[in-house]
N, C-alpha and C positions, 0 to 999 in steps of 0.2 A: 415273669418275675414277681409281679404283684398286681392287685387290682384296687381301684379307688372308686368309691361311690359317693357322690355329693348331691344333696337335694336342698334347694332353697337356702343356699348360703351365699350372701352377698348377691352379685349379679348372676351367679350360676343357679339356674332353676333345676336342671337335672343333668348329671354327668355320670357315666359309667365307663371308665377307661381301663385299659390294660397297659401296663408299663413293659417296655422291652429294653434292649441295650441302647438304642437311639430313639428319642422321643421328641417330637416337634409339635408345638401348639401354635395355631394362628387364630386370628379373629380381629374384629374392629376394636378401636379404642374403647376401653370400659366394658368390654364384653365378658371379661373374667379370666383372661389368660393367666395373668399374674396371680390372681386369686387361686386358681386351680393349682398352680405350681407351688404356691406358698403352703397350701393345705397338704400337698404331697410331701413337701420338704418337712413339715411338722410331723407327718405320719412316719416318715423314714426315721427322723430323729427320735420319735417316741418309741418305735420298735427297738431301736438301739438302746435307749435308756432302760426299757423294760428288760431286755436281755442282760444288760450290764448290772442291774439291781436284782433281777429275778423277783420283782415285787410289783406286779401290774396294778394292783389296787391303789397304790399311791398316786397314780396318774388319772384317776377317774373323777376328780371333783371339777366343779364349774370354775372355782378359783384358778385351778391349774390351766384350764383351757383359756381363761381370760388372760392370764399372764403369758403363757408360752405360745399361744396361737394368736390371739387378738392383739395384744399389746406388742409382742415381739415382732410380728409381721405387719403391724399397723393396719389392722382390719376392723377398726372400730365401727360398730353398727351393722356388721355383717351377719350376726347370729339373729335368726328369726325364731318365732315360737315353734315352727315345724321344721327347723334345720336338722340335717342329718348327715353324718360323715362316717364312712365305713372303710377300713383298710384291711386287706388280706394278703399275706405273703405265705410262703411255704412253711413258716415257723409259727405264725399266730394270726389271729383275727380279732379285731377290736372295732367298736363303734361308739359314737356319741349321738344319742337321740335326744335332742333338746326339747322335744314334745313331752318328755317324761319328767318326773320329779328329779331334783339334783341327786337323790340317793339311788335312783334307778337308771340314770341317763347313760352310764358307762357299761358296756358289755365286753367281756374278754374271754377268749378260749385259746389254749395252746393247740397247735396242729401236730400231726403225726411226726413231722420232720423237725420238731422243736429243737433238737440237739444238732441239727445240720446248719445252724446259724453261722454266718461268716461276718465278722465285724468289718465295717467299712467307714471311711471318712465321708462326711456329707458337707458339701460346700455350695453356698448360695451366693451367686455373683450378680448384684442388682444392676439395674440400668444406670443408677447414679454412681457408677464405679470410678468416674473421674474426679470425685469430690476431693480426694487427697491432693490433687494437683490444682484444683480451682481454689481451695482453701489451704494456703501453704502451712499454716500453723494448726492443722486439724488435730494433731497429736496432743495439743495443749487444751483442746476444747473438751467440755463435758457433754457427752451424748447420753440419751436414754438407753436403757438396756433393750435394744431391739436389733433387727437384722442388719441395719446399717452399721451400728457399733461393732457387731460381730464380724461384718465384712472388713471393716478397717483393721481390726485386730488380725484377721487372717492375712490381709494385704501387708501389714507391717512385718509379719512373720515371713511371708513369701519373698518380699523384696530383698531381705537380708541374704538370700541365697545367691544374689548376683552382684559381684563386685567388678572392678574395672578389668581384672585379669580373666574373670569368668562372667562375661555379660550374657544377657538374654538377646538372642537374635529375633528381630521382629519380622516373622515370616520371610518373604522373599524380597523385602524392601531395601536391603543393604543398610539397615539402621539397627543399632544395638542399644540396649538399655543397661544401666548399672546403678547401684545405690552406693552412695558414699556416707558411711556412718559417722565419720569425723565431722562432717558438716550437716548431717541429717538431710541430705539432699539427693533428689532423683535426677539422673542425667540421661540424655540421649546423645549417642555418638553417630553423627551423620556420615554419609558415604565418603566425604572428603576428610574424615577424622576430626572435623570441628565438633564442638559440644555445645548443647543448649540445655537449659533447665526444662524439666518436664512441664512446668507451669507455663512456659513460653512455647511449647510444641503445638502442632496442629491437633485439633480435637480428635481426629481419628487415632493418632498415637496415644493420646491420653485415655481413650476408651479401650483400645486393644491391648495395651501393655499390661495393665493389671489382670486382664482376663487371661493372657498367655501365661503370666507369672504364676497365678493361682492354679491354673490347670496343670502346668508343669510341676509345681510343688506337690500337688495332690497325687499325680499319677506317677511321678518319678522319685522325688525326694522322700515323701512321707512313706510310701510303700516299700522303700528300700531299707527300712530299719527302725523308723519311729514306732514306739508303742506306748500304750497307756496315756496318750496325750490328753484325752478328755476325761480321765478319771481325776477326781478332785484331790486325792491324796494316796499315799502308800496304804493308809489305814483302809480307805475305800477299796483299794485293790485287794488287800488281804480279806476284807469282808466278802468281796465277790468270789474269790477263790474258795472261801470256806462254804459259801452258799452253793456254788456250783459243785464242789466236792461232795457235799451231803446229798444233793439231788442226783448227781451222776452215780453215786454209790447205790442209791435205791434203784436207779435205772438199770445199772449193769448187773445187779444182783439177780434180777429177773431173767437175764440173758446168759449169765456165766456161772456155772456150777463152782462152788468153793473148792479150790484145789490146795492152795498154799497161801499163807499170809505174806503180804509184801510191806516192807517198811522202807521209807525213803527219807532223806534229809537233804535240803538244799538251802544254801544261804539266801538265795533270792526269793524263796517261796516258804510258806508255812510247812510244817511237817505233815506229810501225808502218811497215815498209818492205817492199818487194818483193812487193806484192800482184800477182797475175797480171792483174787487170783492175779497173776501177771497179766492176763487178758483184760481184767477190769482196770488195772493200773494203766495199761496202754490206751484203753478206751478213754479214761479220764484225761490223760495227757493230750490225746488227739483233740478232744472237745475243748479243753481249756486253751489250747493253742489258737483256736478259732476266735476266742474272746480277747486274748492279750494283745493281738497285733491287728492293724488295719490291713486287710487283704485286698481291698478294692476301694474305688472312689466313686461316689455319686455326685455328679457335677450338674448344678442347676443354674442356667445362665439366662438372664433377661436380655433380649434384643442384641445378639452378638454382632449384628451388622451395623451397630450404632456408629455413624459418621465415617463409614468405610465405603470406598469406591467399589463397584460391583466385582471387578477382577480380584480385589483384595478379599472380598467376602468369600469368593470361591477358594482362595488360598487358605483362608481361615478354616473353612469347612474341612478341607483336605487334612490340614494340620490336626484339627480336633479328632477326625476319624482315626488318625494314626495314634494319637495319645489315648483315645478311649480303648483301642485294641480289643481284646477278647474278654478282659476281666472287669472293666469299668462300665459305667453307664452315664449317658448324657441326656439332659432335659433342657429344652430351650423354648423360649417364645420368640416369635418373629413376625415382622410385617413384610419381609423381603422375598419377592419371588425368586431372586438370585440364590438365596440360601436354600430354598426348596429345590430349585433346579440343580444346584450343586450336589445335594444329597441324591437326587435322581441319577446324576452322572455316575456317582460311586456305586449306586445299586445296579445300574446297567453294566458297569465294568465288572461287577461280580458275576452277573448272569452270563455275560459273554466270555468272561475269564475262565469259567468252568470248561468251556469248549476250546478256547484259544488263549491259554494263559500267557504264553510268551509274547504274542502280538499285543494283547491288551496291556500287559505289564510295561510295554514301551510307551504307552499313552498315559496310563494311570498306575502308579506304583501299587503292587499287590497288598501292601500293608494298609492301604486306604479303602480297599474294596468292602462293601457292606451288603451282606445277604438280606434279602427282602424280609425274611422272617424276623430279623433283628430290629425292625423299624416299626414304630407306632406313630401315627400322626392324626391329630384331631383339629377340627375347627370349632371354636366356641362362637356360637351364633349370637346375634344381637338380642334375641328373645330369651337367651339363657340356656338353650340346649346345646348339646355337643354332638358333632357328626364325625364319623370316621372318614378320613379323606385319602385312604390308601386305595388305589385302583386295583381291584382284585385280579383283573385279566392281565394287566401289565406288571403288577407287583411294584408299582411306583407311587409316589406322592402326587396327588392331583394339584400341581403347582398353579394351575389357572384359578384355583379357588381364592388365592390371595392377590390376584392380578386382574380382578374384574374392571379395575379403573382403566386398563388399557383398551378394553372393548368399548367402554363408554366414550373415551377420548377419540378412538378411531371412528366410531359411528358419527360423532359430532363433526369430526374433521371431514368425513365423506359428505355429510349433509351440507357443510359450508362449501365444499368443492362444487357440489351440484348447483348451489345458488350462484357461485362464481361462473360456472359454465353457462347457466341460463342467460347471463347478460351478454 
């Protein structure tokens, strides 16, 4: 899907990663997991802005990086003199080399598949996602323009999709969530139909509820019809269409011989005139449709296991696998061996399901199976390097990489047992 190279940025000394449909990052506290994912989020967002404006040079300044990466993602002090970030997708390649002068630090090139871009929504769900329940009047507070403010705006939008008649079911826990706009209050409905405010709920519910609501809204609600959500105005939309129109005309003229002139008029769009052929107009419509609507979702989640019992973690992974499906992509950081093992179960289900689909489907629903080739998993090490932790032979994640504590505990327990036996 894309590749990201990071050198000497914050705690990350050297990283060269490939992104796929499912992406899992592990590592000790402070090793750079969140740093890596925030840079990736920034690059995905920047790719989208470049495509929507068709003006890459506007994003090449140090001031832009300071505002949209450093301040927005709270990465103060992470840029070093020799920091380097490079992002490459099928449509473009760009880099920031901070060892160069501010005038030369940004490099950009369009790729051969430039016009195969598919617009998507990008959602970052931070570890602090329960803030809206911990601080009841969060909507009255003034926040800096950063990823936390952006998350709260996304959450406020998502929660309004669930009312008492159409609640959000919290996995398999027999608990439902809904939002009451008349009281601006969030509620949980328990198994016995009693209700409690989200601020009084268990921490696991406070953590998982906004995660579920945001993922559902991005993979179901937004992709079912919302368009142009992140364009600032109708004027910006018209400007985009005009830019794309002119560029596509130049593009298709080299592919399609002029046969007849085509003129169109649409109330919702500017007039498109002087197309060299019907084929050229169809090509324009095909490309523009990729820009107007969100066709997929990129979901970036910090520590999905936060405050959840191991069994619930497995249920969450299965639910996420179903929501991601074949069109969307998932990125997450985790400290949990249960999360990794849960993904391995779904990978194994796919491998075995190819041979025995009916039998495997009775154990794990087929819409949760994950092909090995759709998974990327990396460990960010304490010294700042990054290691691929996919076992090539098994095609699974090396879950033991995040659970070395169990080995230490078991060895010490055995040593204590030996002392006890000696007496």
